[in-house]
C-alpha positions as CSV (number, residue, x, y, z in Angstrom):
1,M,-5.4,-148.2,50.6
2,I,-3.6,-145.2,49.2
3,Q,-2.0,-142.8,51.7
4,I,-1.3,-139.2,50.7
5,N,1.3,-137.2,52.5
6,L,-0.2,-133.7,53.0
7,L,2.7,-132.3,55.0
8,P,4.3,-130.7,52.0
9,V,1.1,-129.0,51.0
10,R,0.5,-127.7,54.5
11,A,4.0,-126.4,54.7
12,E,3.6,-124.7,51.3
13,R,0.3,-123.0,52.6
14,R,2.1,-121.8,55.7
15,K,4.8,-120.3,53.7
16,E,2.3,-118.6,51.5
17,F,0.5,-117.2,54.5
18,I,3.7,-116.0,56.0
19,R,4.6,-114.3,52.6
20,R,1.2,-112.5,52.6
21,Q,1.6,-111.3,56.2
22,L,5.1,-110.1,55.4
23,S,3.8,-108.3,52.3
24,I,1.0,-106.6,54.3
25,V,3.5,-105.6,57.0
26,A,5.9,-104.2,54.3
27,L,3.1,-102.3,52.5
28,T,1.9,-101.0,55.8
29,L,5.4,-99.8,56.8
30,L,5.8,-98.3,53.3
31,F,2.6,-96.3,53.5
32,T,3.5,-95.2,57.0
33,V,7.0,-94.0,56.0
34,A,5.5,-92.3,52.9
35,A,2.9,-90.6,55.1
36,I,5.5,-89.4,57.6
37,G,7.7,-88.2,54.7
38,F,4.7,-86.3,53.3
39,F,3.8,-84.6,56.5
40,Y,7.4,-83.9,57.3
41,Y,7.8,-82.3,53.9
42,R,4.7,-80.3,54.4
43,I,5.7,-79.1,57.9
44,Q,9.3,-78.3,56.6
45,T,7.8,-76.3,53.8
46,Q,5.5,-74.3,56.1
47,C,8.5,-73.7,58.4
48,N,10.6,-72.5,55.5
49,T,7.8,-70.3,54.3
50,T,7.3,-68.9,57.9
51,H,11.0,-68.4,58.3
52,S,11.1,-66.5,55.0
53,T,8.2,-64.4,55.9
54,L,9.7,-63.6,59.3
55,Q,13.0,-62.6,57.6
56,R,11.1,-60.3,55.2
57,T,9.1,-58.8,58.1
58,N,12.3,-58.2,60.2
59,K,13.9,-56.6,57.0
60,K,10.8,-54.3,56.6
61,I,10.9,-53.4,60.4
62,K,14.5,-52.5,60.1
63,Q,13.7,-50.3,57.0
64,L,10.8,-48.7,58.9
65,E,12.8,-48.0,62.1
66,P,13.9,-44.5,61.0
67,I,10.4,-43.7,60.0
68,I,9.0,-44.9,63.2
69,K,11.6,-42.9,65.1
70,K,10.5,-39.8,63.1
71,I,6.8,-40.5,63.9
72,D,7.6,-40.9,67.6
73,L,9.5,-37.6,67.4
74,Y,6.5,-35.9,65.7
75,K,4.2,-37.3,68.2
76,Q,6.4,-35.8,71.0
77,Q,6.6,-32.5,69.3
78,K,2.8,-32.6,68.7
79,A,2.2,-33.3,72.5
80,E,4.5,-30.4,73.4
81,I,2.8,-28.0,70.9
82,S,-0.6,-29.1,72.2
83,K,0.4,-28.2,75.7
84,K,1.7,-24.8,74.6
85,I,-1.5,-24.2,72.6
86,A,-3.6,-25.1,75.7
87,V,-1.6,-22.6,77.8
88,I,-2.1,-20.0,75.2
89,I,-5.9,-20.7,75.0
90,D,-6.2,-20.5,78.8
91,L,-4.2,-17.2,78.9
92,D,-6.5,-15.9,76.2
93,R,-9.6,-17.2,77.8
94,Y,-8.8,-15.6,81.2
95,R,-7.3,-12.4,80.1
96,L,-10.8,-10.9,80.3
97,A,-11.4,-12.3,83.7
98,P,-10.8,-9.1,85.8
99,V,-13.0,-7.0,83.5
100,V,-15.8,-9.6,83.5
101,I,-15.6,-10.0,87.3
102,L,-15.7,-6.4,88.0
103,S,-18.5,-5.8,85.5
104,D,-20.5,-8.6,87.1
105,L,-19.9,-7.3,90.6
106,N,-21.2,-3.9,89.6
107,R,-24.3,-5.5,88.1
108,Q,-24.9,-7.5,91.4
109,R,-24.1,-4.4,93.6
110,P,-27.2,-2.9,95.4
111,E,-27.7,0.8,95.1
112,K,-26.6,1.7,98.6
113,L,-23.4,-0.2,98.6
114,W,-20.0,0.9,97.5
115,F,-16.7,-0.9,96.9
116,T,-13.5,0.4,98.5
117,S,-11.1,-2.3,97.3
118,L,-10.9,-5.6,95.3
119,N,-8.0,-7.9,96.0
120,K,-7.2,-11.1,94.1
121,K,-4.8,-13.6,95.7
122,G,-4.4,-16.8,93.7
123,Q,-7.9,-18.1,93.2
124,R,-9.5,-16.1,95.9
125,L,-11.1,-12.6,95.7
126,A,-11.5,-10.2,98.6
127,I,-14.2,-7.6,98.2
128,S,-14.1,-4.7,100.7
129,G,-16.7,-1.9,100.8
130,V,-19.3,0.0,102.8
131,A,-23.1,-0.1,102.9
132,V,-25.8,1.9,104.6
133,D,-27.0,-1.1,106.6
134,N,-26.8,-4.8,107.2
135,E,-29.7,-5.7,105.0
136,T,-27.9,-4.2,102.0
137,I,-25.0,-6.4,102.6
138,V,-27.2,-9.5,102.9
139,T,-28.8,-8.5,99.6
140,F,-25.4,-8.2,98.0
141,L,-24.4,-11.7,99.4
142,N,-27.5,-13.2,97.9
143,N,-26.8,-11.4,94.6
144,L,-23.3,-12.9,94.5
145,K,-24.8,-16.4,94.3
146,L,-25.6,-15.4,90.7
147,A,-22.1,-14.3,89.9
148,A,-20.6,-16.8,87.5
149,P,-16.9,-17.0,88.5
150,L,-17.6,-16.9,92.2
151,I,-18.1,-20.2,94.0
152,K,-19.2,-19.2,97.5
153,A,-19.1,-15.8,99.2
154,D,-18.3,-15.5,103.0
155,L,-18.7,-12.5,105.1
156,T,-15.3,-12.2,106.9
157,L,-15.6,-8.7,108.3
158,L,-18.5,-6.6,109.4
159,R,-18.3,-3.5,111.6
160,S,-19.7,0.0,111.9
161,K,-17.7,2.9,110.4
162,K,-18.4,6.6,110.4
163,I,-17.5,8.4,107.1
164,Q,-18.2,12.1,106.9
165,K,-20.6,11.9,109.8
166,L,-22.4,9.0,108.2
167,K,-22.9,5.8,110.1
168,L,-22.1,3.0,107.6
169,K,-21.3,-0.7,107.7
170,E,-17.9,-1.6,106.6
171,F,-17.5,-5.2,105.3
172,T,-15.2,-7.7,103.6
173,I,-16.3,-10.6,101.6
174,T,-14.0,-13.4,100.4
175,C,-14.9,-16.0,97.8
176,P,-13.0,-18.6,95.7
177,L,-12.9,-18.0,92.0
178,D,-13.8,-20.7,89.5
179,L,-12.5,-19.3,86.1
180,T,-13.5,-22.5,84.4
181,T,-17.0,-21.2,84.2
182,L,-15.8,-18.0,82.6
183,P,-16.0,-19.1,78.9
184,A,-19.6,-20.3,79.3
185,F,-20.4,-17.1,81.2
186,L,-19.0,-15.0,78.3
187,K,-20.8,-17.1,75.7
188,A,-24.1,-16.5,77.6
189,L,-23.4,-12.8,77.5
190,E,-22.7,-12.9,73.8
191,D,-25.9,-15.0,73.1
192,A,-28.0,-12.7,75.3
193,P,-30.4,-10.4,73.3
194,K,-29.0,-6.9,73.1
195,V,-31.3,-4.0,73.9
196,T,-31.0,-1.1,71.5
197,L,-31.5,2.5,72.4
198,K,-34.7,2.7,70.5
199,E,-36.1,-0.3,72.2
200,D,-35.0,1.1,75.6
201,Q,-36.8,4.4,74.9
202,N,-39.9,2.5,73.8
203,G,-39.8,0.5,77.1
């Protein structure tokens, strides 16, 4: 009987298997290192690009700083000019206030009522006068509700007074002024239809 020694063959196969495993491990490590290197290169490139962009942006910001300061100065000057213009507009808007208020008071005044004084202190108006009776004063108070710049009229003084043997009623009415309604009131007067002399005669 012939006996064959298989130990050398098995040893050779084991060595071949180990060589294959080592080759696979080496290739795997090689691919891993290559992938890490690729991603590192890509990230490094992106970092360099971002750094360059940041440097260019900072350079532009430094270049634009004088212009930004000028723009901020222009904005501040514009705000100051706007405030001054608003003050001028308010002054121009309210310069006709006394004339408008007096004209409106005369329009609301009943026939048998007369003014003796008009005093303005701050945003309050004091109207003093005389009337033939209490009913006339009440009518005037109701009429004042239609006066645009006046918010609320309060009767603060009412007493009898004799003038040239006539028994009259002396009164004082105080009311706050709301001049913010004056522009709308003036516009309403401008938009109101004007009655000509010919139309008035025909009426």
